[in-house]
VOLUM-259375 format. One line per 3 residues: number of its first residue (from 1); for each residue z, x negated, y of N, C-alpha, C. Coordinates in nm, 4 decimals. Each point is the difference from the previous one (the first is absolute). Last residue first. Layout:
BEGIN
NUM> Z:X:Y:Z:X:Y:Z:X:Y; ...
***
This chain:
BEGIN
256> -3.9890:1.4311:-1.7694:0.0703:-0.0927:0.0925:0.1437:0.0249:-0.0211; -0.5424:0.1327:-0.2187:0.1472:0.0067:0.0119:0.0618:-0.0976:0.0964; -0.4832:0.0273:-0.1318:0.0426:0.1059:0.0871:0.1485:0.0050:0.0281
253> -0.2312:-0.3199:-0.2942:-0.0621:-0.0059:0.1330:0.0575:0.0988:0.0868; 0.2963:-0.2365:-0.3959:-0.1231:0.0781:0.0156:-0.0485:0.0067:0.1406; 0.4075:-0.2300:-0.1213:-0.1153:-0.0646:-0.0509:-0.1361:0.0756:0.0039
250> 0.4091:0.0629:0.3730:-0.0197:0.0215:-0.1429:-0.1330:-0.0689:-0.0549; 0.3190:-0.1354:0.4350:-0.1254:0.0699:-0.0285:-0.0132:-0.0068:-0.1520; 0.4292:-0.0337:0.3951:-0.0784:-0.0627:-0.1091:-0.1185:0.0900:-0.0250
247> 0.3102:0.0413:0.3817:0.0679:-0.0893:-0.0833:-0.0805:-0.0679:-0.1144; -0.0354:0.2451:0.5052:-0.0942:-0.0331:-0.1164:0.0743:-0.0980:-0.0804; 0.1052:0.3996:0.4133:0.0413:-0.1319:-0.0664:-0.0889:-0.0101:-0.1233
244> -0.1064:0.3382:0.2956:0.0960:-0.0643:0.0873:0.0565:-0.1268:-0.0596; -0.4429:0.3546:-0.0325:0.0697:-0.1033:-0.0744:0.0905:-0.0722:0.0896; -0.3138:0.5044:-0.0363:0.0675:-0.1017:0.0787:0.0783:-0.0971:-0.0920
241> -0.4407:0.2399:-0.2044:0.1387:0.0334:0.0398:0.0572:-0.1066:0.0939; -0.4341:-0.0428:-0.2003:0.0028:0.0947:0.1131:0.1373:0.0354:0.0480; -0.1685:-0.4735:-0.2294:0.0590:0.1309:-0.0395:-0.0122:0.0841:0.1300
238> -0.1974:-0.4252:0.0106:0.0231:-0.0005:-0.1423:0.0466:0.1477:-0.0399; -0.3308:-0.1877:0.4124:0.1289:0.0529:-0.0276:0.0105:0.0286:-0.1491; -0.3117:-0.4037:0.1671:0.0031:0.1431:-0.0009:0.1487:0.0468:-0.0269
235> -0.3582:-0.4689:0.0411:0.1284:0.0608:0.0508:-0.0183:0.1487:-0.0028; -0.3150:-0.3691:-0.1416:0.0343:0.1188:-0.0731:0.1363:0.0625:0.0404; -0.0615:-0.5212:0.1030:-0.1035:0.1032:-0.0038:0.0579:0.1183:-0.0735
232> 0.2076:-0.4380:0.0640:0.0112:0.0896:0.1112:-0.0939:0.1115:0.0068; 0.0963:-0.3396:-0.3526:-0.0823:-0.0574:0.1113:-0.0066:0.0820:0.1233; 0.2331:0.1305:-0.4029:0.0703:-0.1185:0.0494:-0.0905:-0.0675:0.1133
229> -0.0114:0.5361:-0.0622:-0.0283:-0.1198:-0.0859:0.0533:-0.1270:0.0645; 0.2251:0.4936:0.0721:-0.1027:-0.0873:0.0497:-0.0245:-0.1113:-0.0950; 0.2876:0.5102:0.1131:-0.0435:-0.1027:-0.0888:-0.1092:-0.0808:0.0557
226> 0.4411:0.3274:0.1881:-0.1391:-0.0303:-0.0043:-0.0243:-0.0997:-0.1090; 0.3875:0.3975:0.2158:-0.0326:-0.1197:-0.0948:-0.1465:-0.0177:-0.0138; 0.3531:0.2231:0.4031:-0.1070:0.0165:-0.0997:-0.0082:-0.1230:-0.0832
223> 0.2525:0.0837:0.4227:0.0562:0.0936:-0.1026:-0.1128:0.0273:-0.1068; 0.0005:-0.4504:0.2707:0.0521:0.1239:0.0627:0.0598:0.0893:-0.1125; -0.2200:-0.3265:-0.2589:-0.0250:-0.0082:0.1439:0.0403:0.1271:0.0690
220> 0.0254:-0.2826:-0.5195:0.0354:0.1112:0.0879:-0.0245:-0.0412:0.1419; -0.2608:-0.1513:-0.4913:0.1095:-0.0274:0.0997:0.0296:0.1204:0.0828; -0.2975:-0.2412:-0.4490:0.0453:0.1289:0.0634:0.1232:-0.0303:0.0910
217> -0.4340:-0.3049:-0.2306:0.1388:0.0027:0.0473:0.0227:0.1444:0.0656; -0.3287:-0.1799:-0.4350:0.0035:0.0236:0.1445:0.1483:0.0067:0.0440; -0.1379:-0.0512:-0.4611:0.0105:-0.1290:0.0767:-0.0002:0.0253:0.1518
214> -0.0028:0.3459:-0.3377:-0.1267:-0.0681:-0.0084:0.0002:-0.1287:0.0875; 0.3849:0.3020:-0.0402:-0.0448:-0.0274:-0.1348:-0.1249:-0.0731:-0.0126; 0.3064:-0.0863:0.4401:-0.0462:0.1168:-0.0682:-0.0489:-0.0305:-0.1422
211> 0.3867:-0.2439:0.3360:-0.1379:-0.0210:-0.0587:-0.0361:0.1379:-0.0803; 0.3047:-0.0330:0.4555:0.0108:0.0115:-0.1404:-0.1433:-0.0209:-0.0721; 0.3076:-0.0443:0.5154:-0.1274:-0.0108:-0.0795:0.0384:0.0038:-0.1492
208> 0.2530:0.1041:0.4631:0.0311:0.0211:-0.1441:-0.1284:-0.0075:-0.0879; -0.1270:0.0416:0.5021:0.1246:-0.0468:-0.0530:0.0084:0.0404:-0.1464; -0.4074:-0.0956:0.4251:0.0746:0.0976:-0.0873:0.1207:-0.0701:-0.0585
205> -0.5219:-0.0654:0.2437:0.1372:-0.0063:0.0501:0.0789:0.0955:-0.0903; -0.5194:-0.2654:0.0130:0.0958:0.0854:-0.0695:0.1442:-0.0244:0.0702; -0.4399:-0.2488:0.0502:-0.0006:0.1334:0.0633:0.0911:0.1006:-0.0650
202> -0.0819:-0.4286:-0.3041:-0.0391:0.0256:0.1298:0.0016:0.1500:0.0504; 0.2980:-0.3153:-0.3438:-0.0896:0.1139:-0.0115:-0.0456:0.0410:0.1394; 0.1648:-0.5005:-0.0917:0.0318:0.1270:0.0483:-0.1089:0.1044:-0.0448
199> 0.1735:-0.4632:-0.2582:-0.1196:0.0613:0.0716:0.0368:0.1418:0.0519; 0.2511:-0.5116:-0.1876:-0.0079:0.1512:0.0134:-0.1125:0.0444:0.0844; -0.0640:-0.4666:-0.2570:0.0857:0.0593:0.1004:-0.0043:0.1473:0.0076
196> -0.0817:-0.2690:-0.4591:-0.0703:0.0166:0.1237:0.0983:0.0675:0.1049; 0.1547:-0.1255:-0.4273:-0.1266:-0.0695:-0.0118:-0.0882:0.0099:0.1307; 0.4638:0.1657:-0.1740:-0.0255:-0.0675:0.1317:-0.1228:-0.0873:-0.0095
193> 0.1959:0.3185:-0.3260:-0.0076:-0.1432:-0.0363:-0.0276:-0.0856:0.1217; 0.0174:0.4751:0.0382:0.1243:-0.0406:-0.0385:0.0075:-0.1481:-0.0418; -0.3150:0.2364:0.3735:-0.0110:-0.0375:-0.1455:0.1370:-0.0605:-0.0344
190> -0.1263:0.3764:0.4012:0.0385:-0.1442:-0.0313:-0.0022:-0.0170:-0.1506; -0.1398:0.3716:0.4399:-0.0014:-0.0293:-0.1466:0.0245:-0.1525:-0.0196; 0.1426:0.3806:0.4094:-0.0589:-0.1299:-0.0429:-0.0013:-0.0021:-0.1461
187> 0.0795:0.3591:0.4597:0.0036:-0.0247:-0.1445:-0.0760:-0.1228:-0.0358; 0.2850:0.1952:0.4655:-0.1270:-0.0311:-0.0551:0.0182:-0.0278:-0.1495; 0.2503:0.2224:0.4736:0.0257:-0.0245:-0.1416:-0.1323:-0.0148:-0.0674
184> 0.0717:-0.1115:0.5348:-0.0214:0.1033:-0.0952:0.0183:-0.0387:-0.1460; 0.0179:-0.2788:0.4105:0.1206:0.0803:-0.0109:-0.0171:0.1128:-0.0900; -0.3106:-0.3713:0.0978:-0.0132:0.1173:0.0914:0.1195:0.0869:-0.0076
181> -0.0462:-0.3748:-0.2873:0.0186:-0.0449:0.1399:-0.0128:0.1059:0.0992; 0.1380:0.1640:-0.4826:-0.0952:-0.0900:0.0505:0.0310:-0.0500:0.1422; 0.3142:0.1762:-0.4321:-0.0377:0.0338:0.1360:-0.0945:-0.1121:0.0486
178> 0.0499:0.1587:-0.5249:0.0580:-0.0924:0.1009:-0.0417:0.0413:0.1432; -0.0350:0.1218:-0.5778:0.0052:0.0590:0.1273:0.0780:-0.0919:0.1057; -0.2849:-0.0910:-0.4929:0.1199:-0.0065:0.0713:-0.0246:0.0771:0.1382
175> -0.1875:-0.0818:-0.5438:-0.0396:0.0563:0.1288:0.1306:0.0084:0.0767; -0.1729:-0.3151:-0.4436:0.1042:0.0776:0.0649:-0.0509:0.0537:0.1349; -0.1893:-0.2150:-0.5163:-0.0048:0.0144:0.1472:0.1158:0.0773:0.0481
172> -0.0815:-0.1048:-0.4765:-0.0601:-0.1147:0.0750:0.0086:0.0083:0.1491; 0.1265:0.3213:-0.3814:0.1002:-0.1025:0.0273:-0.0569:-0.1207:0.0712; -0.1982:0.4344:-0.1441:-0.0310:-0.1162:-0.0888:0.0946:-0.1166:0.0355
169> 0.0314:0.4096:0.2437:0.0242:0.0347:-0.1350:-0.0332:-0.1214:-0.1007; 0.1615:-0.0662:0.5104:-0.1142:0.0526:-0.0611:0.0265:0.0130:-0.1476; 0.3827:0.0203:0.3839:-0.0715:-0.0923:-0.0856:-0.1092:0.0678:-0.0745
166> 0.2720:0.0728:0.5075:-0.0277:0.0438:-0.1348:-0.0830:-0.0991:-0.0785; 0.3396:0.0807:0.4939:-0.1111:-0.0678:-0.0763:-0.0058:0.0770:-0.1335; 0.2557:-0.0266:0.5448:-0.0168:0.0678:-0.1269:-0.1165:-0.0741:-0.0801
163> 0.1723:-0.1847:0.4031:0.0733:0.1305:0.0075:-0.0016:0.0632:-0.1335; -0.0575:-0.5370:0.1741:-0.0575:0.1084:-0.0798:0.0987:0.1216:0.0007; -0.1473:-0.4568:0.2865:0.1227:0.0809:-0.0210:-0.0372:0.1301:-0.0574
160> -0.2519:-0.5052:0.0064:-0.0018:0.1435:0.0018:0.1333:0.0585:-0.0155; -0.1414:-0.4724:-0.0325:-0.0214:0.0467:0.1342:-0.0176:0.1452:0.0102; -0.0917:-0.1979:-0.4746:0.0704:-0.0733:0.1012:-0.0391:0.0708:0.1382
157> 0.0156:0.1741:-0.5466:-0.0737:-0.0232:0.1173:0.0832:-0.0606:0.1101; 0.1791:0.0239:-0.4284:-0.1344:0.0474:-0.0362:-0.1000:-0.0219:0.1106; 0.4535:-0.2889:-0.1392:-0.0466:0.0959:0.0951:-0.1402:0.0452:-0.0478
154> 0.3579:-0.1623:-0.3582:-0.0825:-0.0549:0.1057:-0.0477:0.1082:0.0871; 0.3686:-0.1618:-0.4377:-0.0565:0.1048:0.0819:-0.0831:-0.0733:0.1065; 0.2629:-0.0866:-0.5236:-0.0588:-0.0517:0.1221:-0.0602:0.1184:0.0797
151> 0.2065:0.0113:-0.4460:0.0913:0.0225:0.1138:-0.0540:-0.0434:0.1347; -0.1801:0.0084:-0.4819:0.0481:-0.1281:0.0610:0.0927:0.0248:0.1045; -0.1627:0.3805:-0.2205:0.0449:-0.0963:-0.1136:0.0475:-0.1315:0.0596
148> -0.1748:0.3633:0.2820:0.1286:0.0393:-0.0631:0.0401:-0.0938:-0.1064; -0.2827:-0.0502:0.4607:-0.0284:-0.0219:-0.1471:0.1357:0.0248:-0.0704; -0.1559:0.1955:0.5011:0.0974:-0.0777:-0.0825:-0.0518:-0.0028:-0.1420
145> -0.1746:0.0914:0.5444:-0.0265:0.0244:-0.1385:0.0861:-0.0930:-0.0810; -0.0186:0.2289:0.5439:0.0130:-0.1077:-0.0934:-0.0337:0.0438:-0.1385; -0.0229:0.1396:0.5627:-0.0367:0.0425:-0.1280:-0.0013:-0.1174:-0.0964
142> 0.2844:0.1128:0.4700:-0.0963:-0.0855:-0.0656:-0.0231:0.0444:-0.1382; 0.1322:0.3558:0.3960:0.0516:-0.1185:-0.0595:-0.1033:-0.0945:-0.0553; 0.1613:0.4755:0.3421:-0.0964:-0.0730:-0.0791:0.0601:-0.1294:-0.0459
139> 0.1847:0.4666:0.1970:0.0589:-0.1355:-0.0450:-0.0976:-0.0703:-0.0860; -0.0479:0.4493:0.1769:0.0666:-0.0641:0.1056:0.0409:-0.1407:-0.0312; -0.2093:0.3138:-0.3088:-0.0972:-0.0348:0.1067:0.0598:-0.0676:0.1173
136> 0.2546:0.1649:-0.3831:-0.0738:-0.1138:-0.0323:-0.0980:-0.0475:0.1204; 0.3503:0.3662:-0.0849:-0.0132:-0.0777:0.1233:-0.0843:-0.1255:-0.0124; 0.1433:0.3267:-0.3383:-0.0784:0.0712:0.0935:-0.0163:-0.0731:0.1286
133> 0.2625:-0.1500:-0.3791:-0.1398:0.0120:-0.0461:-0.0872:0.0629:0.1067; 0.4251:-0.2641:0.1928:-0.0235:0.1084:-0.1026:-0.1460:0.0082:-0.0365; 0.1967:-0.4754:0.1512:-0.0132:0.1286:0.0581:-0.0257:0.1077:-0.1074
130> 0.1536:-0.5556:0.1127:-0.0106:0.1098:-0.1068:-0.0028:0.1307:0.0669; -0.1725:-0.4635:0.2413:0.1266:0.0988:-0.0088:-0.0466:0.0994:-0.1124; -0.2878:-0.3762:0.0706:0.1181:-0.0393:0.0625:0.1250:0.0882:-0.0143
127> -0.4081:-0.0517:-0.3776:0.0248:0.0593:0.1340:0.1299:-0.0600:0.0604; -0.3863:-0.0590:-0.4171:0.1247:-0.0578:0.0481:0.0094:0.0386:0.1481; -0.2873:0.2153:-0.4478:0.0082:-0.0348:0.1388:0.1341:-0.0595:0.0242
124> -0.3062:0.0136:-0.4762:0.1004:0.0601:0.0748:-0.0025:-0.0445:0.1477; -0.2310:-0.0333:-0.5555:-0.0221:-0.0138:0.1472:0.1129:0.0749:0.0752; -0.0613:-0.2369:-0.5148:0.0505:0.1037:0.0849:-0.0334:-0.0324:0.1467
121> -0.1374:-0.1308:-0.5621:0.0132:-0.0399:0.1398:0.0412:0.1252:0.0807; -0.0724:0.0229:-0.4663:0.0563:-0.1304:0.0082:0.0197:-0.0523:0.1387; -0.2172:0.4224:-0.1915:0.1467:-0.0004:0.0133:0.0709:-0.1351:0.0083
118> -0.4680:0.2298:-0.0255:0.0337:-0.1086:-0.0950:0.1451:-0.0194:-0.0055; -0.2326:0.1838:0.4474:-0.0301:0.0362:-0.1391:0.0175:-0.1315:-0.0987; 0.3052:0.0233:0.4302:-0.1311:-0.0239:-0.0272:-0.0467:0.0344:-0.1395
115> 0.4229:0.2066:0.2761:-0.0508:-0.0781:-0.1011:-0.1447:-0.0174:0.0026; 0.3471:0.1073:0.4093:-0.1046:0.0588:-0.0800:-0.0399:-0.1091:-0.1103; 0.4006:0.1201:0.4286:-0.0497:-0.0816:-0.1049:-0.0981:0.0725:-0.0838
112> 0.2662:0.0695:0.4642:-0.1189:0.0494:-0.0468:-0.0679:-0.0889:-0.1147; 0.3804:-0.2517:0.2542:-0.0314:0.1425:0.0151:-0.1431:0.0284:-0.0637; 0.4505:-0.3863:0.1120:-0.1177:0.0267:-0.0801:-0.0285:0.1590:0.0082
109> 0.2428:-0.3740:0.3420:0.0134:0.1202:-0.0771:-0.1266:0.0386:-0.0727; 0.1628:-0.5087:0.1038:-0.0061:0.1092:0.0910:0.0325:0.1352:-0.0845; -0.1633:-0.3930:-0.2337:0.0650:-0.0629:0.1284:-0.0125:0.1162:0.1028
106> -0.0078:0.0103:-0.5583:-0.0586:0.0479:0.1230:0.0768:-0.0531:0.1207; -0.0629:-0.0115:-0.5805:0.0491:-0.0809:0.1155:-0.0691:0.0397:0.1285; 0.1056:0.3133:-0.4276:-0.1082:-0.0708:0.0506:0.0489:-0.0760:0.1219
103> 0.3267:0.1438:-0.4204:-0.0480:0.0278:0.1329:-0.1319:-0.0784:0.0285; 0.1878:0.1996:-0.4910:0.0049:-0.1257:0.0837:-0.0585:0.0399:0.1390; 0.1414:0.1956:-0.5442:-0.0179:0.0300:0.1473:0.0187:-0.1259:0.0783
100> -0.1757:0.0084:-0.5207:0.1176:0.0562:0.0738:-0.0445:0.0315:0.1410; -0.2929:-0.1481:-0.3518:0.0876:-0.1102:0.0273:0.1320:0.0545:0.0706; -0.3789:0.2836:-0.0995:0.0697:-0.0426:-0.1302:0.0972:-0.1127:0.0225
97> -0.0711:0.2685:0.4379:-0.0979:-0.0137:-0.1142:0.0796:-0.0452:-0.1137; 0.0448:0.1311:0.5625:0.0733:0.0347:-0.1295:-0.1144:-0.0091:-0.1105; 0.0853:-0.1738:0.5458:-0.0950:0.0198:-0.1115:0.0879:0.0261:-0.1214
94> 0.0768:0.0436:0.5736:0.0428:-0.0465:-0.1255:-0.1020:0.0378:-0.1107; 0.0865:-0.0569:0.5760:-0.0872:0.0420:-0.1051:0.0505:-0.0641:-0.1285; 0.2288:0.1593:0.5140:-0.0207:-0.1018:-0.1063:-0.0992:0.0593:-0.1160
91> 0.1938:0.0795:0.5476:-0.0869:0.0540:-0.1025:-0.0360:-0.1148:-0.1001; 0.4200:0.1435:0.3738:-0.0817:-0.0997:-0.0559:-0.0904:0.0588:-0.1111; 0.3231:0.1408:0.4804:-0.0751:0.0331:-0.1224:-0.0780:-0.1231:-0.0523
88> 0.4762:0.0705:0.3038:-0.1341:-0.0629:0.0002:-0.0638:0.0318:-0.1388; 0.4016:0.2302:0.3622:-0.0356:-0.0485:-0.1319:-0.1357:-0.0841:0.0147; 0.4267:0.3131:0.2692:-0.0967:-0.1069:0.0197:-0.0258:-0.0588:-0.1390
85> 0.2266:0.4721:0.2634:-0.0084:-0.0778:-0.1267:-0.1147:-0.1069:0.0162; 0.3119:0.1923:0.4148:-0.1170:0.0321:-0.0779:-0.0055:-0.0863:-0.1263; 0.2927:0.1695:0.4812:0.0172:-0.0595:-0.1281:-0.1151:0.0425:-0.0965
82> 0.0560:-0.0473:0.5533:-0.0568:0.0815:-0.1053:0.0245:-0.0788:-0.1267; 0.2632:0.0076:0.5082:-0.0770:-0.0717:-0.1068:-0.0474:0.1070:-0.1019; 0.2736:0.1050:0.3889:-0.0858:-0.1037:0.0498:-0.0820:-0.0733:-0.1070
79> 0.3556:0.3655:-0.0164:-0.1295:0.0457:0.0417:-0.0923:-0.1027:0.0537; 0.4631:0.0066:-0.2194:-0.0151:-0.0261:0.1480:-0.1378:0.0353:0.0566; 0.0936:0.0422:-0.4799:0.0936:0.0835:0.0765:-0.0115:-0.0161:0.1464
76> -0.4444:-0.1071:-0.2775:0.1438:-0.0465:-0.0058:0.0891:0.0847:0.0865; -0.4608:0.1769:-0.2356:0.0566:-0.0498:0.1177:0.1401:-0.0519:-0.0213; -0.4219:0.0177:-0.3537:0.1146:0.0765:0.0369:0.0642:-0.0618:0.1253
73> -0.5002:-0.0014:-0.3361:0.0965:-0.0552:0.1005:0.1129:0.0964:0.0282; -0.5034:-0.1505:-0.3118:0.1014:0.0962:0.0454:0.0955:-0.0644:0.1001; -0.2793:-0.3624:-0.2099:-0.0200:0.1369:-0.0374:0.1235:0.0812:0.0328
70> -0.2892:-0.5066:0.0782:0.1177:0.0859:0.0212:-0.0294:0.1425:-0.0418; -0.1891:-0.5382:-0.1302:-0.0279:0.1210:0.0498:0.1299:0.0897:0.0031; -0.1736:-0.5654:0.0000:0.0770:0.1054:-0.0576:-0.0456:0.1296:0.0654
67> -0.2025:-0.4040:0.1367:-0.0365:0.0293:-0.1364:0.0836:0.1184:-0.0595; -0.0787:-0.0110:0.5343:0.0339:-0.1003:-0.1020:-0.0382:0.0428:-0.1356; 0.1925:0.2772:0.4610:-0.1287:-0.0559:-0.0542:0.0500:-0.1031:-0.1093
64> 0.1888:0.4345:0.3807:0.0206:-0.1008:-0.0950:-0.1322:-0.0481:-0.0667; -0.0088:0.3026:0.3680:0.1365:-0.0619:0.0214:0.0243:-0.1085:-0.1066; -0.4539:0.2267:0.2623:0.0556:-0.0387:-0.1276:0.1294:-0.0718:0.0179
61> -0.2569:0.3903:0.3113:0.0595:-0.1295:0.0015:0.0549:-0.0362:-0.1373; -0.3680:0.3666:0.2750:0.0817:-0.0304:-0.1207:0.0397:-0.1528:0.0027; -0.0853:0.3020:0.4509:-0.0625:-0.0905:-0.0890:0.0944:-0.0240:-0.1249
58> 0.0301:0.4727:0.2783:0.0199:-0.1495:0.0210:-0.0779:-0.0760:-0.1000; 0.0564:0.4964:0.1062:-0.1240:-0.0695:-0.0015:0.0137:-0.1487:0.0220; 0.3516:0.3566:0.0206:-0.0880:0.0419:-0.1085:-0.1283:-0.0817:-0.0133
55> 0.4339:-0.2073:-0.0414:-0.0658:0.1360:-0.0074:-0.0354:0.0509:0.1428; 0.0428:-0.5105:-0.2339:0.0546:0.0866:0.1048:-0.0770:0.1337:-0.0127; 0.0808:-0.3429:-0.4155:-0.0950:0.0528:0.0951:0.0625:0.0920:0.0948
52> 0.0593:-0.3832:-0.4503:0.0598:0.0902:0.0957:-0.0979:0.0375:0.1023; 0.0812:-0.2279:-0.5463:-0.0780:0.0156:0.1253:0.0800:0.0852:0.0946; 0.0470:-0.3058:-0.5020:0.0615:0.0939:0.0969:-0.0799:-0.0057:0.1298
49> -0.2017:-0.0948:-0.5164:0.0776:-0.0577:0.1126:0.0497:0.1015:0.0921; -0.2601:-0.0488:-0.5339:0.0780:0.0738:0.1078:0.0717:-0.0927:0.0967; -0.4862:-0.0945:-0.2573:0.1410:-0.0077:-0.0277:0.0775:0.0728:0.1101
46> -0.4742:0.0003:0.0114:0.0220:0.0071:-0.1409:0.1454:-0.0204:-0.0485; -0.1730:0.0327:0.4541:-0.0481:-0.1277:-0.0535:0.0114:-0.0048:-0.1509; 0.1604:0.3772:0.2724:-0.1457:-0.0211:0.0317:-0.0593:-0.1292:-0.0597
43> 0.4449:0.2944:-0.0694:-0.0554:-0.1133:-0.0738:-0.1560:-0.0117:0.0338; 0.5273:0.1939:0.2002:-0.1339:0.0280:-0.0308:-0.0686:-0.1226:-0.0565; 0.4950:0.2344:0.2116:-0.0582:-0.1020:-0.0873:-0.1316:0.0455:-0.0372
40> 0.2966:0.1144:0.4740:-0.0498:0.0459:-0.1394:-0.0443:-0.1223:-0.0748; 0.2082:0.2344:0.5081:-0.0011:-0.1137:-0.0877:-0.0413:0.0423:-0.1382; -0.0286:0.1728:0.5514:-0.0042:0.0336:-0.1396:-0.0102:-0.1253:-0.0887
37> 0.1586:0.1706:0.5388:-0.0423:-0.0931:-0.0962:-0.0039:0.0554:-0.1398; 0.1559:0.2435:0.3768:-0.1048:-0.0762:0.0656:-0.0622:-0.0926:-0.0989; 0.3871:0.3194:-0.0421:-0.1340:0.0503:-0.0240:-0.1143:-0.0773:0.0562
34> 0.4993:-0.0616:-0.0121:-0.0583:0.0491:0.1259:-0.1429:0.0583:-0.0205; 0.2443:-0.1926:-0.3671:0.0732:0.1218:0.0462:-0.0604:0.0517:0.1282; -0.3190:-0.2604:-0.3412:0.1133:-0.0401:0.0758:0.0642:0.1315:0.0571
31> -0.2769:0.0226:-0.4593:-0.0141:0.0001:0.1454:0.1239:-0.0496:0.0612; -0.2791:-0.0669:-0.5066:0.1203:0.0520:0.0666:-0.0178:-0.0201:0.1497; -0.2463:-0.0597:-0.5451:-0.0071:0.0049:0.1361:0.1217:0.0563:0.0687
28> -0.3045:-0.2008:-0.4788:0.1267:0.0446:0.0559:-0.0045:0.0050:0.1523; -0.3851:-0.0964:-0.2654:0.0897:0.0312:-0.1156:0.1406:0.0499:0.0454; -0.5721:-0.0352:0.1627:0.1446:-0.0121:0.0542:0.0904:0.0489:-0.1133
25> -0.5138:-0.2332:-0.0281:0.0832:0.1214:-0.0102:0.1368:-0.0290:0.0496; -0.5351:-0.2173:0.1024:0.1298:-0.0070:-0.0802:0.0758:0.1274:0.0031; -0.3078:-0.1242:0.4235:-0.0200:-0.0116:-0.1436:0.1341:-0.0122:-0.0711
22> -0.0064:0.0637:0.4611:-0.1074:0.0828:-0.0334:-0.0301:-0.0122:-0.1491; 0.4918:-0.0851:0.2246:-0.1252:-0.0598:-0.0236:-0.1041:0.0933:-0.0447; 0.3811:0.2433:0.2570:0.0065:-0.1173:-0.0965:-0.1453:-0.0565:-0.0044
19> 0.1460:0.5406:0.0970:0.0195:-0.1325:0.0636:-0.0152:-0.1121:-0.1031; -0.0201:0.5587:0.1032:-0.0770:-0.0922:-0.0713:0.0098:-0.1318:0.0667; 0.3777:0.4047:-0.0043:-0.1076:-0.0571:0.0705:-0.0791:-0.1034:-0.0829
16> 0.4035:0.2918:-0.0737:-0.1155:0.0080:-0.0890:-0.1238:-0.0564:0.0729; 0.6077:0.0331:-0.0041:-0.1341:-0.0219:0.0718:-0.1167:-0.0029:-0.1047; 0.5034:-0.1593:-0.1404:-0.0690:0.1186:0.0566:-0.1259:-0.0405:0.0676
13> 0.5061:-0.2380:-0.1323:-0.1284:0.0316:-0.0686:-0.0512:0.1218:0.0615; 0.3013:-0.3782:0.2594:0.0087:0.1281:-0.0769:-0.1329:0.0322:-0.0612; 0.2955:-0.4672:0.2183:-0.1206:0.0780:-0.0443:0.0460:0.1400:-0.0303
10> 0.1742:-0.4184:0.3619:0.0173:0.0658:-0.1318:-0.1224:0.0804:-0.0428; 0.0677:-0.2881:0.4093:0.1330:0.0418:-0.0305:0.0142:0.0651:-0.1333; -0.3568:-0.3925:0.1173:0.0257:0.1277:0.0575:0.1382:0.0438:-0.0547
7> -0.2021:-0.4169:-0.1136:-0.0269:0.0026:0.1378:0.0121:0.1418:0.0591; 0.0417:-0.2276:-0.4740:-0.0922:0.1170:0.0437:-0.0316:-0.0100:0.1503; 0.1416:-0.3645:-0.4284:0.0375:0.0543:0.1306:-0.1014:0.0980:0.0434
4> 0.1095:-0.0992:-0.5139:-0.0983:-0.0325:0.1008:0.0406:0.0595:0.1380; 0.2133:-0.1553:-0.5172:0.0258:0.0839:0.1177:-0.1084:-0.0525:0.1076; 0.0195:0.0004:-0.5766:-0.0039:-0.0811:0.1198:0.0186:0.0985:0.1165
1> 0.0342:-0.0718:-0.5938:0.0014:0.0866:0.1289:0.0054:-0.0903:0.1159
***
């Protein structure tokens, strides 16, 4: 537990104004007794920190920062401090096989592991902060590949902060989502054996790329899913229904 100075005389819960960071979600909130300030915990960066904002239209001010995160709060008897729970999340990767259970050596937090066909190698992301499954887009990382027999690991692509990725069905390629120089989410194709440099799929902007059954890439853009060939041709909508999250693609042509 930790006490955070408030700079106001106290809190009371209430109010329904829309305040706080434009991204992320609010997990706890309270008002100062004079109704001029609102204090809350929110996770715009993928982890919870304490923020405050002058009501009704003040600028959002971040009160706490760092690798730890804060959750909830209670006012101290003198009304000058907020008592909150402070913790640090860690994401670890473990393998369970005939040899038993053992960790994958990760310098940081491991996230989004995927076996390469054959089951002897594993791709995963190394990120700075452990975040929930639904906050992957706020916490890009380095894409690495581990040999499960030798324990060695190496980077798949250099110079990319990867938001999401998928492995081709033959285990030779990976499609990655990374932010380009224009600030937009772009898709790249890389060889897992690093025999050639990554190549961007031209004229495509999107997220959550997945290899389709015929080698094309299916991805999400806005509230729709599209498919495109690796050379950027054949771009078309994959489904007529809205798609808000794209976790995987079935082996057949029509399913998802």
